C-alpha positions as CSV (number, residue, x, y, z in Angstrom):
1,M,-20.7,2.0,-20.3
2,H,-19.5,-0.2,-17.4
3,S,-21.2,0.3,-14.1
4,K,-19.1,0.2,-10.9
5,I,-19.6,-2.9,-8.9
6,Q,-18.2,-2.6,-5.4
7,L,-16.5,-5.6,-3.7
8,T,-18.5,-7.0,-0.8
9,K,-16.9,-8.1,2.4
10,Q,-16.8,-11.7,1.3
11,D,-15.0,-10.7,-1.9
12,L,-12.3,-8.8,0.1
13,R,-11.8,-11.6,2.6
14,K,-11.5,-14.3,-0.3
15,N,-7.8,-14.3,-0.5
16,K,-7.1,-13.6,3.1
17,P,-6.2,-15.9,6.0
18,A,-8.9,-17.0,8.5
19,R,-9.0,-14.6,11.4
20,N,-7.7,-17.2,13.8
21,E,-4.7,-18.1,11.5
22,Y,-3.6,-14.5,10.9
23,L,-1.9,-13.8,14.3
24,T,0.4,-16.8,13.9
25,Q,1.5,-16.1,10.4
26,P,4.9,-14.7,9.7
27,K,5.0,-11.0,9.2
28,M,7.1,-8.9,7.1
29,P,10.4,-8.0,8.8
30,L,9.7,-4.4,8.8
31,I,9.1,-2.2,11.9
32,V,7.8,1.2,12.4
33,V,9.3,3.2,15.3
34,L,7.3,6.3,16.2
35,D,9.7,8.8,17.9
36,N,7.5,10.9,20.3
37,V,4.5,10.9,17.9
38,T,1.8,12.3,20.2
39,N,-1.4,12.5,18.2
40,S,-3.8,9.6,18.7
41,H,-5.1,9.9,15.2
42,N,-1.6,9.6,13.8
43,I,-0.6,6.6,15.9
44,G,-4.0,4.9,14.9
45,A,-3.2,5.6,11.2
46,F,0.1,3.7,11.7
47,I,-1.6,0.7,13.3
48,R,-3.9,0.5,10.2
49,L,-0.9,0.8,7.8
50,A,0.9,-2.0,9.8
51,D,-2.1,-4.2,9.3
52,A,-2.4,-3.2,5.7
53,F,1.0,-4.3,4.9
54,A,1.3,-7.2,7.4
55,I,4.5,-5.7,9.0
56,E,6.2,-7.1,12.2
57,K,5.2,-4.3,14.5
58,V,4.9,-0.6,15.5
59,I,6.8,0.5,18.5
60,V,5.5,3.9,20.0
61,C,8.4,5.7,21.8
62,G,8.2,8.5,24.3
63,E,6.0,9.8,26.9
64,L,2.4,9.2,25.7
65,T,-0.8,10.6,26.9
66,I,-2.9,8.7,24.3
67,S,-6.8,8.7,24.4
68,D,-7.7,4.9,23.9
69,K,-11.1,6.0,22.4
70,K,-9.3,8.2,19.7
71,L,-6.7,5.5,19.0
72,N,-9.3,2.8,18.6
73,K,-11.4,5.0,16.3
74,A,-8.4,6.0,14.2
75,S,-7.1,2.3,14.1
76,R,-10.5,1.0,13.4
77,N,-9.8,-1.8,15.9
78,E,-7.2,-3.2,13.9
79,A,-4.6,-3.0,16.8
80,K,-5.9,-6.5,17.8
81,W,-4.2,-7.8,14.5
82,V,-1.0,-5.9,14.9
83,C,1.9,-6.1,17.3
84,V,2.2,-2.7,18.9
85,E,4.8,-2.0,21.8
86,Y,5.5,0.9,23.8
87,S,8.9,2.1,24.9
88,D,10.0,5.1,27.1
89,S,13.2,5.5,25.0
90,T,13.5,5.7,21.2
91,T,17.5,5.5,21.4
92,S,17.3,2.2,23.5
93,T,14.7,0.7,21.2
94,L,16.8,1.6,18.1
95,Q,19.9,0.3,19.6
96,T,18.2,-3.0,20.4
97,L,17.0,-3.3,16.8
98,L,20.4,-2.4,15.5
99,D,21.9,-5.2,17.6
100,D,19.2,-7.6,16.3
101,G,20.4,-6.9,12.6
102,Y,17.9,-4.4,11.5
103,T,18.8,-1.3,9.1
104,V,17.3,1.8,10.5
105,Y,16.1,4.8,8.1
106,S,14.7,8.0,9.5
107,V,12.1,9.8,7.5
108,E,13.5,13.4,7.9
109,L,14.7,16.1,5.6
110,C,18.3,16.6,6.6
111,H,21.5,17.8,4.7
112,E,22.4,14.2,4.2
113,S,18.9,12.7,3.5
114,V,18.2,10.9,0.1
115,D,14.9,10.6,-1.8
116,Y,13.0,7.5,-0.3
117,S,12.4,6.1,-3.8
118,D,16.1,6.0,-4.5
119,V,16.8,3.6,-1.6
120,T,17.0,-0.2,-2.0
121,Y,15.7,-1.4,1.4
122,P,17.1,-4.4,2.8
123,S,15.1,-7.3,4.1
124,R,15.2,-6.4,7.7
125,C,14.2,-2.9,8.1
126,V,13.1,-0.1,10.4
127,L,11.3,3.2,9.6
128,V,11.6,6.0,12.1
129,L,9.1,8.7,12.0
130,G,9.1,11.7,14.3
131,N,7.0,14.0,16.3
132,E,4.5,16.0,14.5
133,R,6.2,19.4,15.1
134,K,9.9,18.6,15.9
135,G,10.3,15.6,13.5
136,V,12.7,12.8,14.3
137,S,15.0,13.6,17.3
138,E,18.7,14.2,16.8
139,A,19.4,11.1,18.9
140,A,17.4,8.8,16.7
141,L,19.0,10.4,13.5
142,K,22.5,9.5,14.9
143,L,21.4,5.8,15.2
144,S,20.0,5.8,11.6
145,Q,22.1,4.4,8.8
146,Q,20.4,6.7,6.4
147,Q,18.0,9.8,6.5
148,I,15.4,9.7,3.7
149,H,12.9,12.3,2.6
150,I,10.0,12.7,0.4
151,P,10.7,15.4,-2.3
152,M,8.1,18.3,-2.1
153,F,7.3,20.0,-5.3
154,G,4.5,22.3,-4.2
155,M,4.7,25.3,-1.7
156,G,4.6,23.1,1.4
157,N,7.8,21.8,3.0
158,S,6.3,18.8,4.9
159,L,3.5,16.3,5.0
160,N,1.5,15.0,8.0
161,V,3.5,12.2,9.7
162,S,1.0,9.4,9.0
163,T,0.8,10.5,5.4
164,A,4.6,10.7,4.9
165,G,4.7,7.2,6.8
166,A,2.1,5.7,4.3
167,I,4.1,6.9,1.3
168,V,7.5,5.5,2.5
169,L,6.0,2.5,4.1
170,A,4.3,1.4,0.8
171,N,7.5,1.8,-1.2
172,C,9.6,0.0,1.5
173,A,7.0,-2.8,2.1
174,N,6.7,-3.5,-1.7
175,Q,10.4,-3.8,-2.1
176,I,10.8,-6.2,0.7
177,R,7.9,-8.4,-0.4
178,K,9.5,-8.3,-3.9
179,L,12.9,-9.5,-2.4
180,A,11.2,-12.2,-0.4
181,N,9.4,-13.5,-3.5
182,T,12.7,-13.8,-5.7
């Protein structure tokens, strides 16, 4: 019988860059746009996800009343390693990203949405995730090249935005990383 041997912090850091080098290293050309996401814990979770996958940035859009204390607790202070930008307007942010050559996907169940796992993501990609109650705004959906959804097989119709984001972000990031390594 094997006993579980947990990794130490030194083990975990072994294959990572030095902290002073990390900020200048290139990041994956993947951006998360939060369209009026208002919960500090959800925003903090996206910051942690951005760090975990070393993505380019998180852009938080809309009128925000965020508690810095809650945000820092939820992100576990990983915001210092992640580019986080704030914007009043999701549509102007998305238009700028489109003009810069990014492909925009909104995570929202719509008549025209497709299963997120059936999408072949390009190397420069934006994932839009929406408000906890209202989802992605109609204006943001219109600027998206594709709406994608997570199939739900149980009785519920939706997932928490940060949970949905984690599922889609992991799939998208892994595809982009494989593209870059071929």
